[in-house]
Short mmCIF file of the C-alpha atoms (twelve columns), coordinates in Angstrom:
data_MODEL
# 
_entry.id   MODEL 
# 
loop_
_atom_site.group_PDB 
_atom_site.id 
_atom_site.type_symbol 
_atom_site.label_atom_id 
_atom_site.label_alt_id 
_atom_site.label_comp_id 
_atom_site.label_asym_id 
_atom_site.label_seq_id 
_atom_site.Cartn_x 
_atom_site.Cartn_y 
_atom_site.Cartn_z 
_atom_site.pdbx_PDB_model_num 
ATOM 1   C CA . MET A 1   -201.003 -211.454 81.413 1 
ATOM 2   C CA . THR A 2   -201.215 -209.276 77.971 1 
ATOM 3   C CA . GLY A 3   -203.346 -206.147 78.112 1 
ATOM 4   C CA . SER A 4   -206.606 -205.313 76.049 1 
ATOM 5   C CA . ALA A 5   -208.038 -201.985 75.156 1 
ATOM 6   C CA . GLN A 6   -209.184 -201.567 78.761 1 
ATOM 7   C CA . ALA A 7   -206.231 -202.745 80.508 1 
ATOM 8   C CA . ALA A 8   -202.454 -202.652 80.368 1 
ATOM 9   C CA . THR A 9   -199.603 -204.539 81.704 1 
ATOM 10  C CA . ALA A 10  -196.260 -202.733 82.570 1 
ATOM 11  C CA . PHE A 11  -192.903 -203.684 84.054 1 
ATOM 12  C CA . TRP A 12  -192.232 -201.948 87.605 1 
ATOM 13  C CA . VAL A 13  -189.066 -201.911 89.575 1 
ATOM 14  C CA . VAL A 14  -190.962 -202.660 92.809 1 
ATOM 15  C CA . GLU A 15  -187.621 -202.056 95.093 1 
ATOM 16  C CA . PRO A 16  -184.090 -202.102 94.183 1 
ATOM 17  C CA . GLY A 17  -183.048 -205.446 92.576 1 
ATOM 18  C CA . ARG A 18  -186.704 -206.730 92.076 1 
ATOM 19  C CA . GLY A 19  -189.319 -206.054 89.214 1 
ATOM 20  C CA . GLU A 20  -192.588 -207.441 88.501 1 
ATOM 21  C CA . LEU A 21  -195.383 -207.069 85.982 1 
ATOM 22  C CA . ARG A 22  -198.560 -205.090 87.084 1 
ATOM 23  C CA . THR A 23  -201.945 -204.621 85.235 1 
ATOM 24  C CA . ALA A 24  -203.702 -201.306 85.469 1 
ATOM 25  C CA . PRO A 25  -206.913 -199.823 83.859 1 
ATOM 26  C CA . LEU A 26  -206.007 -198.071 80.497 1 
ATOM 27  C CA . ALA A 27  -208.106 -195.019 79.635 1 
ATOM 28  C CA . PRO A 28  -209.335 -194.582 76.048 1 
ATOM 29  C CA . PRO A 29  -207.482 -192.086 73.884 1 
ATOM 30  C CA . GLY A 30  -208.639 -188.441 73.656 1 
ATOM 31  C CA . PRO A 31  -208.953 -186.656 70.385 1 
ATOM 32  C CA . ASP A 32  -205.234 -185.746 70.208 1 
ATOM 33  C CA . GLU A 33  -203.935 -189.062 71.573 1 
ATOM 34  C CA . VAL A 34  -203.037 -192.507 70.324 1 
ATOM 35  C CA . LEU A 35  -203.281 -195.913 71.639 1 
ATOM 36  C CA . VAL A 36  -200.410 -198.036 70.808 1 
ATOM 37  C CA . ARG A 37  -199.966 -201.819 70.876 1 
ATOM 38  C CA . THR A 38  -196.403 -202.530 71.763 1 
ATOM 39  C CA . LEU A 39  -194.294 -204.867 69.411 1 
ATOM 40  C CA . ALA A 40  -191.108 -204.565 71.114 1 
ATOM 41  C CA . SER A 41  -188.969 -202.516 73.442 1 
ATOM 42  C CA . GLY A 42  -185.356 -202.176 74.073 1 
ATOM 43  C CA . ILE A 43  -183.507 -202.465 77.399 1 
ATOM 44  C CA . SER A 44  -180.784 -199.407 77.748 1 
ATOM 45  C CA . ARG A 45  -178.554 -201.710 79.887 1 
ATOM 46  C CA . GLY A 46  -176.566 -199.038 81.529 1 
ATOM 47  C CA . THR A 47  -179.008 -196.587 82.674 1 
ATOM 48  C CA . GLU A 48  -181.674 -199.076 83.239 1 
ATOM 49  C CA . SER A 49  -179.396 -201.314 85.389 1 
ATOM 50  C CA . LEU A 50  -178.686 -198.309 87.681 1 
ATOM 51  C CA . VAL A 51  -182.378 -197.716 87.976 1 
ATOM 52  C CA . PHE A 52  -183.058 -201.325 88.710 1 
ATOM 53  C CA . ARG A 53  -180.401 -201.533 91.363 1 
ATOM 54  C CA . GLY A 54  -181.591 -198.242 93.054 1 
ATOM 55  C CA . ARG A 55  -178.401 -196.358 92.163 1 
ATOM 56  C CA . VAL A 56  -180.103 -193.085 90.962 1 
ATOM 57  C CA . PRO A 57  -178.675 -190.171 93.281 1 
ATOM 58  C CA . PRO A 58  -181.427 -188.463 95.350 1 
ATOM 59  C CA . ALA A 59  -180.247 -185.009 94.031 1 
ATOM 60  C CA . LEU A 60  -180.992 -186.272 90.421 1 
ATOM 61  C CA . HIS A 61  -184.275 -187.912 90.916 1 
ATOM 62  C CA . ALA A 62  -186.056 -185.123 89.031 1 
ATOM 63  C CA . GLN A 63  -183.613 -184.914 86.184 1 
ATOM 64  C CA . MET A 64  -183.521 -188.663 85.569 1 
ATOM 65  C CA . ARG A 65  -187.355 -188.929 85.294 1 
ATOM 66  C CA . CYS A 66  -188.134 -190.361 81.810 1 
ATOM 67  C CA . PRO A 67  -191.341 -189.331 79.645 1 
ATOM 68  C CA . PHE A 68  -194.359 -191.171 81.040 1 
ATOM 69  C CA . GLN A 69  -192.489 -192.513 84.182 1 
ATOM 70  C CA . ASP A 70  -194.845 -193.615 87.167 1 
ATOM 71  C CA . GLY A 71  -193.583 -193.712 90.443 1 
ATOM 72  C CA . ASP A 72  -190.593 -192.493 91.841 1 
ATOM 73  C CA . PHE A 73  -186.923 -193.645 92.525 1 
ATOM 74  C CA . PRO A 74  -185.774 -195.997 94.121 1 
ATOM 75  C CA . GLY A 75  -189.249 -197.455 93.623 1 
ATOM 76  C CA . PRO A 76  -191.613 -198.504 92.906 1 
ATOM 77  C CA . VAL A 77  -191.290 -197.069 89.351 1 
ATOM 78  C CA . LYS A 78  -192.150 -197.757 85.944 1 
ATOM 79  C CA . TYR A 79  -188.908 -196.844 83.720 1 
ATOM 80  C CA . GLY A 80  -187.963 -197.324 80.111 1 
ATOM 81  C CA . TYR A 81  -187.634 -195.184 76.897 1 
ATOM 82  C CA . ALA A 82  -187.480 -197.461 73.889 1 
ATOM 83  C CA . ALA A 83  -190.793 -198.557 72.728 1 
ATOM 84  C CA . VAL A 84  -191.907 -199.571 69.167 1 
ATOM 85  C CA . GLY A 85  -195.558 -200.270 68.426 1 
ATOM 86  C CA . ILE A 86  -198.608 -199.999 66.223 1 
ATOM 87  C CA . VAL A 87  -201.149 -197.096 66.620 1 
ATOM 88  C CA . GLU A 88  -204.381 -198.853 67.064 1 
ATOM 89  C CA . ARG A 89  -206.512 -195.796 67.638 1 
ATOM 90  C CA . GLY A 90  -205.598 -192.152 66.750 1 
ATOM 91  C CA . PRO A 91  -205.293 -189.477 64.140 1 
ATOM 92  C CA . PRO A 92  -205.889 -190.994 60.625 1 
ATOM 93  C CA . ALA A 93  -202.330 -190.103 59.509 1 
ATOM 94  C CA . LEU A 94  -200.942 -192.483 62.287 1 
ATOM 95  C CA . GLU A 95  -203.461 -195.244 62.500 1 
ATOM 96  C CA . GLY A 96  -202.084 -198.528 61.670 1 
ATOM 97  C CA . ARG A 97  -198.581 -197.139 61.455 1 
ATOM 98  C CA . ARG A 98  -195.454 -198.353 63.478 1 
ATOM 99  C CA . VAL A 99  -194.159 -195.658 65.678 1 
ATOM 100 C CA . PHE A 100 -191.519 -194.967 68.364 1 
ATOM 101 C CA . CYS A 101 -192.087 -193.644 71.824 1 
ATOM 102 C CA . LEU A 102 -189.883 -192.706 74.794 1 
ATOM 103 C CA . HIS A 103 -192.236 -194.911 76.952 1 
ATOM 104 C CA . PRO A 104 -191.550 -197.448 79.877 1 
ATOM 105 C CA . HIS A 105 -191.963 -201.145 79.164 1 
ATOM 106 C CA . GLN A 106 -195.785 -201.723 78.787 1 
ATOM 107 C CA . ASP A 107 -197.834 -203.675 76.436 1 
ATOM 108 C CA . ARG A 108 -200.388 -201.065 75.544 1 
ATOM 109 C CA . PHE A 109 -200.257 -197.330 76.360 1 
ATOM 110 C CA . VAL A 110 -202.017 -194.074 75.496 1 
ATOM 111 C CA . VAL A 111 -199.786 -190.787 74.891 1 
ATOM 112 C CA . PRO A 112 -200.296 -187.599 73.130 1 
ATOM 113 C CA . ALA A 113 -200.149 -187.980 69.432 1 
ATOM 114 C CA . ALA A 114 -197.047 -185.574 69.428 1 
ATOM 115 C CA . ALA A 115 -195.116 -187.970 71.748 1 
ATOM 116 C CA . VAL A 116 -194.774 -190.648 69.012 1 
ATOM 117 C CA . LEU A 117 -192.736 -190.610 65.590 1 
ATOM 118 C CA . PRO A 118 -193.297 -192.944 62.560 1 
ATOM 119 C CA . VAL A 119 -190.724 -195.528 62.021 1 
ATOM 120 C CA . PRO A 120 -189.437 -195.347 58.533 1 
ATOM 121 C CA . ASP A 121 -190.126 -198.316 56.350 1 
ATOM 122 C CA . ALA A 122 -186.618 -199.264 55.903 1 
ATOM 123 C CA . VAL A 123 -186.198 -199.847 59.710 1 
ATOM 124 C CA . PRO A 124 -187.291 -203.028 61.113 1 
ATOM 125 C CA . THR A 125 -189.107 -203.264 64.435 1 
ATOM 126 C CA . GLY A 126 -186.069 -204.864 66.212 1 
ATOM 127 C CA . ARG A 127 -183.567 -202.332 65.111 1 
ATOM 128 C CA . ALA A 128 -185.972 -199.366 65.801 1 
ATOM 129 C CA . VAL A 129 -185.666 -199.985 69.608 1 
ATOM 130 C CA . LEU A 130 -182.086 -198.504 69.296 1 
ATOM 131 C CA . ALA A 131 -183.677 -195.072 68.516 1 
ATOM 132 C CA . ALA A 132 -183.121 -193.583 71.957 1 
ATOM 133 C CA . ASN A 133 -179.688 -194.752 71.989 1 
ATOM 134 C CA . ALA A 134 -178.995 -193.451 68.450 1 
ATOM 135 C CA . GLU A 135 -180.249 -190.145 69.390 1 
ATOM 136 C CA . THR A 136 -177.771 -190.023 72.399 1 
ATOM 137 C CA . ALA A 137 -175.020 -190.849 69.788 1 
ATOM 138 C CA . VAL A 138 -176.371 -188.189 67.310 1 
ATOM 139 C CA . ASN A 139 -176.066 -185.665 70.344 1 
ATOM 140 C CA . LEU A 140 -172.553 -186.801 71.360 1 
ATOM 141 C CA . LEU A 141 -171.395 -185.919 67.733 1 
ATOM 142 C CA . TRP A 142 -173.132 -182.604 67.825 1 
ATOM 143 C CA . ASP A 143 -171.255 -181.859 71.099 1 
ATOM 144 C CA . ALA A 144 -167.865 -183.393 69.614 1 
ATOM 145 C CA . LEU A 145 -168.108 -181.785 66.190 1 
ATOM 146 C CA . PRO A 146 -165.302 -184.180 64.718 1 
ATOM 147 C CA . ALA A 147 -163.516 -182.708 61.741 1 
ATOM 148 C CA . VAL A 148 -162.886 -184.386 58.292 1 
ATOM 149 C CA . GLY A 149 -160.010 -186.563 58.663 1 
ATOM 150 C CA . ALA A 150 -159.991 -186.443 62.575 1 
ATOM 151 C CA . ARG A 151 -158.192 -189.472 64.415 1 
ATOM 152 C CA . ILE A 152 -161.022 -190.543 66.818 1 
ATOM 153 C CA . ALA A 153 -161.141 -193.110 69.653 1 
ATOM 154 C CA . VAL A 154 -164.484 -193.996 71.356 1 
ATOM 155 C CA . VAL A 155 -163.799 -195.586 74.746 1 
ATOM 156 C CA . GLY A 156 -166.458 -198.125 75.697 1 
ATOM 157 C CA . ALA A 157 -168.061 -200.246 73.466 1 
ATOM 158 C CA . GLY A 158 -171.706 -200.231 74.777 1 
ATOM 159 C CA . VAL A 159 -174.410 -199.456 72.566 1 
ATOM 160 C CA . VAL A 160 -174.026 -195.720 72.702 1 
ATOM 161 C CA . GLY A 161 -170.263 -196.031 72.264 1 
ATOM 162 C CA . CYS A 162 -170.658 -198.390 69.295 1 
ATOM 163 C CA . LEU A 163 -173.107 -196.053 67.621 1 
ATOM 164 C CA . ALA A 164 -171.018 -192.958 68.145 1 
ATOM 165 C CA . ALA A 165 -167.983 -194.829 66.674 1 
ATOM 166 C CA . TRP A 166 -170.125 -195.854 63.541 1 
ATOM 167 C CA . LEU A 167 -171.452 -192.374 63.162 1 
ATOM 168 C CA . ALA A 168 -167.953 -190.897 63.292 1 
ATOM 169 C CA . ALA A 169 -166.765 -193.292 60.807 1 
ATOM 170 C CA . ARG A 170 -169.130 -192.107 58.296 1 
ATOM 171 C CA . ILE A 171 -167.301 -188.743 58.338 1 
ATOM 172 C CA . PRO A 172 -164.827 -188.647 55.319 1 
ATOM 173 C CA . GLY A 173 -161.112 -189.279 56.149 1 
ATOM 174 C CA . THR A 174 -161.711 -190.208 59.809 1 
ATOM 175 C CA . ASP A 175 -159.646 -192.880 61.563 1 
ATOM 176 C CA . VAL A 176 -161.863 -194.430 64.276 1 
ATOM 177 C CA . VAL A 177 -160.966 -196.963 66.732 1 
ATOM 178 C CA . LEU A 178 -163.460 -198.478 69.342 1 
ATOM 179 C CA . VAL A 179 -161.495 -199.128 72.607 1 
ATOM 180 C CA . ASP A 180 -162.919 -201.597 75.315 1 
ATOM 181 C CA . THR A 181 -161.366 -204.082 77.883 1 
ATOM 182 C CA . ASP A 182 -163.644 -206.996 76.354 1 
ATOM 183 C CA . PRO A 183 -161.851 -208.543 73.353 1 
ATOM 184 C CA . GLY A 184 -165.226 -209.761 72.266 1 
ATOM 185 C CA . ARG A 185 -166.207 -206.321 71.308 1 
ATOM 186 C CA . ALA A 186 -163.766 -206.614 68.298 1 
ATOM 187 C CA . ALA A 187 -166.392 -208.620 66.129 1 
ATOM 188 C CA . VAL A 188 -168.910 -205.969 66.915 1 
ATOM 189 C CA . ALA A 189 -166.520 -203.165 65.862 1 
ATOM 190 C CA . ALA A 190 -165.665 -205.169 62.551 1 
ATOM 191 C CA . ALA A 191 -169.500 -205.449 61.855 1 
ATOM 192 C CA . LEU A 192 -169.760 -201.828 62.414 1 
ATOM 193 C CA . GLY A 193 -166.638 -200.978 60.223 1 
ATOM 194 C CA . VAL A 194 -164.446 -199.550 62.647 1 
ATOM 195 C CA . GLY A 195 -161.302 -200.383 64.229 1 
ATOM 196 C CA . PHE A 196 -160.796 -201.984 67.693 1 
ATOM 197 C CA . ALA A 197 -158.178 -201.994 70.318 1 
ATOM 198 C CA . GLY A 198 -157.701 -202.773 74.124 1 
ATOM 199 C CA . PRO A 199 -156.919 -199.862 76.181 1 
ATOM 200 C CA . GLU A 200 -153.123 -200.721 76.194 1 
ATOM 201 C CA . ASP A 201 -152.994 -200.971 72.449 1 
ATOM 202 C CA . ALA A 202 -155.063 -198.147 71.246 1 
ATOM 203 C CA . GLY A 203 -152.244 -195.662 70.861 1 
ATOM 204 C CA . GLY A 204 -152.228 -191.857 71.489 1 
ATOM 205 C CA . GLY A 205 -152.176 -188.665 69.946 1 
ATOM 206 C CA . ARG A 206 -155.985 -188.632 69.126 1 
ATOM 207 C CA . ASP A 207 -157.605 -185.483 67.910 1 
ATOM 208 C CA . LEU A 208 -160.851 -186.587 69.491 1 
ATOM 209 C CA . VAL A 209 -161.543 -189.001 72.335 1 
ATOM 210 C CA . ILE A 210 -165.298 -189.932 73.276 1 
ATOM 211 C CA . HIS A 211 -165.702 -191.644 76.488 1 
ATOM 212 C CA . ALA A 212 -168.861 -193.841 76.916 1 
ATOM 213 C CA . SER A 213 -167.581 -196.691 79.119 1 
ATOM 214 C CA . GLY A 214 -169.431 -195.666 82.462 1 
ATOM 215 C CA . ASP A 215 -166.173 -196.752 84.235 1 
ATOM 216 C CA . PRO A 216 -164.106 -194.184 85.900 1 
ATOM 217 C CA . ALA A 217 -161.013 -196.171 84.660 1 
ATOM 218 C CA . GLY A 218 -162.235 -195.525 80.961 1 
ATOM 219 C CA . LEU A 219 -161.889 -191.636 81.733 1 
ATOM 220 C CA . ALA A 220 -158.239 -192.180 82.545 1 
ATOM 221 C CA . THR A 221 -157.863 -194.041 79.504 1 
ATOM 222 C CA . SER A 222 -159.522 -191.293 77.325 1 
ATOM 223 C CA . LEU A 223 -157.267 -188.603 78.725 1 
ATOM 224 C CA . GLY A 224 -154.335 -190.796 78.059 1 
ATOM 225 C CA . LEU A 225 -155.409 -191.272 74.198 1 
ATOM 226 C CA . ALA A 226 -155.925 -187.409 73.549 1 
ATOM 227 C CA . GLY A 227 -153.301 -185.609 71.683 1 
ATOM 228 C CA . PHE A 228 -152.099 -182.051 72.044 1 
ATOM 229 C CA . GLU A 229 -154.986 -179.532 72.449 1 
ATOM 230 C CA . ALA A 230 -157.265 -182.490 71.885 1 
ATOM 231 C CA . THR A 231 -161.097 -182.845 72.889 1 
ATOM 232 C CA . VAL A 232 -162.159 -185.323 75.401 1 
ATOM 233 C CA . VAL A 233 -165.998 -185.736 75.591 1 
ATOM 234 C CA . GLU A 234 -167.371 -187.304 78.455 1 
ATOM 235 C CA . ALA A 235 -170.750 -189.247 77.862 1 
ATOM 236 C CA . SER A 236 -170.645 -191.609 80.848 1 
ATOM 237 C CA . TRP A 237 -173.187 -191.223 83.575 1 
ATOM 238 C CA . TYR A 238 -172.043 -192.697 86.825 1 
ATOM 239 C CA . GLY A 239 -174.942 -192.503 89.078 1 
ATOM 240 C CA . ASP A 240 -174.105 -191.811 92.754 1 
ATOM 241 C CA . ARG A 241 -170.453 -192.861 92.341 1 
ATOM 242 C CA . LEU A 242 -167.587 -190.338 92.907 1 
ATOM 243 C CA . VAL A 243 -165.478 -190.401 89.967 1 
ATOM 244 C CA . PRO A 244 -161.493 -189.451 90.324 1 
ATOM 245 C CA . ALA A 245 -160.407 -187.553 87.381 1 
ATOM 246 C CA . PRO A 246 -156.729 -188.020 86.679 1 
ATOM 247 C CA . LEU A 247 -156.103 -184.213 85.805 1 
ATOM 248 C CA . GLY A 248 -152.276 -184.437 86.666 1 
ATOM 249 C CA . GLN A 249 -149.629 -185.529 84.078 1 
ATOM 250 C CA . TRP A 250 -150.504 -184.732 80.549 1 
ATOM 251 C CA . PHE A 251 -153.917 -182.997 81.196 1 
ATOM 252 C CA . HIS A 252 -152.527 -179.433 81.638 1 
ATOM 253 C CA . PRO A 253 -149.242 -179.512 79.471 1 
ATOM 254 C CA . GLY A 254 -151.509 -181.079 76.785 1 
ATOM 255 C CA . ARG A 255 -153.919 -178.224 76.952 1 
ATOM 256 C CA . LEU A 256 -156.689 -180.791 76.670 1 
ATOM 257 C CA . ARG A 257 -160.352 -179.879 76.769 1 
ATOM 258 C CA . LEU A 258 -162.907 -182.042 78.650 1 
ATOM 259 C CA . VAL A 259 -166.411 -181.380 77.667 1 
ATOM 260 C CA . SER A 260 -169.769 -183.131 79.042 1 
ATOM 261 C CA . SER A 261 -172.362 -184.544 76.874 1 
ATOM 262 C CA . GLN A 262 -175.888 -185.565 78.024 1 
ATOM 263 C CA . VAL A 263 -179.082 -186.242 75.732 1 
ATOM 264 C CA . GLY A 264 -181.436 -184.195 78.082 1 
ATOM 265 C CA . GLU A 265 -180.766 -181.211 76.190 1 
ATOM 266 C CA . VAL A 266 -179.908 -180.573 72.349 1 
ATOM 267 C CA . ALA A 267 -176.329 -179.910 71.886 1 
ATOM 268 C CA . PRO A 268 -175.311 -176.215 71.782 1 
ATOM 269 C CA . SER A 269 -173.994 -176.564 68.127 1 
ATOM 270 C CA . MET A 270 -177.518 -177.210 66.983 1 
ATOM 271 C CA . ARG A 271 -180.038 -176.171 69.615 1 
ATOM 272 C CA . ALA A 272 -181.137 -172.925 68.184 1 
ATOM 273 C CA . ARG A 273 -182.146 -174.905 64.943 1 
ATOM 274 C CA . ARG A 274 -183.026 -178.289 65.992 1 
ATOM 275 C CA . SER A 275 -185.785 -179.757 68.407 1 
ATOM 276 C CA . HIS A 276 -185.632 -182.793 70.342 1 
ATOM 277 C CA . ALA A 277 -188.199 -184.321 68.026 1 
ATOM 278 C CA . ASP A 278 -186.034 -183.438 64.868 1 
ATOM 279 C CA . ARG A 279 -183.081 -185.005 66.775 1 
ATOM 280 C CA . LEU A 280 -184.934 -188.281 67.261 1 
ATOM 281 C CA . ALA A 281 -186.407 -188.388 63.767 1 
ATOM 282 C CA . LEU A 282 -182.821 -188.206 62.446 1 
ATOM 283 C CA . ALA A 283 -181.826 -190.980 64.775 1 
ATOM 284 C CA . LEU A 284 -184.793 -193.209 63.404 1 
ATOM 285 C CA . ASP A 285 -183.577 -192.384 59.789 1 
ATOM 286 C CA . LEU A 286 -179.951 -193.428 60.592 1 
ATOM 287 C CA . LEU A 287 -181.115 -196.875 61.864 1 
ATOM 288 C CA . ALA A 288 -181.741 -197.975 58.027 1 
ATOM 289 C CA . CYS A 289 -178.223 -199.418 58.228 1 
ATOM 290 C CA . GLU A 290 -178.261 -203.231 58.496 1 
ATOM 291 C CA . ARG A 291 -174.792 -202.988 60.083 1 
ATOM 292 C CA . LEU A 292 -176.563 -201.971 63.349 1 
ATOM 293 C CA . ASP A 293 -178.202 -205.277 63.881 1 
ATOM 294 C CA . ALA A 294 -174.932 -206.422 65.500 1 
ATOM 295 C CA . LEU A 295 -175.897 -204.115 68.394 1 
ATOM 296 C CA . VAL A 296 -179.106 -206.297 69.434 1 
ATOM 297 C CA . THR A 297 -177.451 -209.111 71.156 1 
ATOM 298 C CA . GLY A 298 -180.308 -210.979 72.962 1 
ATOM 299 C CA . GLU A 299 -184.283 -211.170 73.313 1 
ATOM 300 C CA . SER A 300 -186.752 -212.359 75.498 1 
ATOM 301 C CA . PRO A 301 -190.701 -212.213 75.847 1 
ATOM 302 C CA . PHE A 302 -192.360 -209.566 77.847 1 
ATOM 303 C CA . ALA A 303 -193.626 -211.904 80.257 1 
ATOM 304 C CA . ASP A 304 -189.975 -212.917 81.188 1 
ATOM 305 C CA . LEU A 305 -188.903 -209.264 81.719 1 
ATOM 306 C CA . PRO A 306 -188.563 -209.435 85.526 1 
ATOM 307 C CA . ALA A 307 -186.084 -212.222 85.445 1 
ATOM 308 C CA . ALA A 308 -184.376 -210.862 82.220 1 
ATOM 309 C CA . MET A 309 -183.824 -207.282 83.884 1 
ATOM 310 C CA . ALA A 310 -182.158 -209.096 86.926 1 
ATOM 311 C CA . ARG A 311 -179.965 -210.948 84.676 1 
ATOM 312 C CA . LEU A 312 -178.876 -207.892 82.743 1 
ATOM 313 C CA . ALA A 313 -178.194 -205.727 85.818 1 
ATOM 314 C CA . GLY A 314 -175.599 -208.193 86.632 1 
ATOM 315 C CA . THR A 315 -173.767 -206.864 83.596 1 
ATOM 316 C CA . PRO A 316 -173.164 -210.175 81.704 1 
ATOM 317 C CA . ALA A 317 -170.245 -209.980 79.266 1 
ATOM 318 C CA . GLY A 318 -171.202 -209.537 75.787 1 
ATOM 319 C CA . ALA A 319 -174.759 -207.924 76.258 1 
ATOM 320 C CA . LEU A 320 -175.485 -204.975 74.246 1 
ATOM 321 C CA . CYS A 321 -179.219 -204.042 73.561 1 
ATOM 322 C CA . HIS A 322 -181.589 -206.575 74.906 1 
ATOM 323 C CA . LEU A 323 -184.797 -206.912 72.875 1 
ATOM 324 C CA . VAL A 324 -188.174 -207.478 74.527 1 
ATOM 325 C CA . ARG A 325 -190.860 -208.967 72.220 1 
ATOM 326 C CA . TYR A 326 -194.552 -208.376 72.935 1 
# 
């Protein structure tokens, strides 16, 4: 069922492993609000799979809430943060414009006007859903601060890892390799203009290693790729899993630096001068590159989202960003 100006349909995780579409009344927008009709949303498969499976640790329930979330973990909960739509009602400067919002999967929604950002004309709707992941990748680079000419490895060719590798490769003189256990990711790396290697073929001595695989084995690989006094930036989120960190062998004699990166806060290097909105606006501008279409690897209609989310939570090989059309 699709929503109207008086009702909206949203995707809910009813309980771990099961989702459904629910319709509820939608209040009209106030003077400083916008009514958005959704065109597309993106499934951030790593985090949303953990939410769908009920794997958000109780200690992190408050920190893992997304903007405009309804309900609580493990469910029922309305979750998601990559919606692109048209402003049907709102301030004149926004009416009729495509906007991005960190909002759960829902066919219409009302939010404060300050919560949406216009999508640049050069960015098509299907690519604009990558904005939240691109914002994470921007923050990663702000945490990592790669130098001109740096030798960089990005371990984990998911959407965030691919975006981080693509951004790093745009810095003059860098040598960037995307490392993943799936050889099928080589085609994605080529489309992005970066190198590719399996963990056993990536070589060592890297100046910077970014870990974004979400797998503890990837952290071990990352530490092994780091050169003397190099930095390893840990961007993976493991949910409720305990992660063994291999801090023997090369870690201490190599004087390695292990840094965490998380998108909830603007990286310290830019925090005094950039807001969350500034960072998201930059991410949207960066999505004008056609190479990034390689990161959208599937789509389905909104009506099929409960079944699609169940499939994606099973981690099918080759899936990156999944597009939901409304």
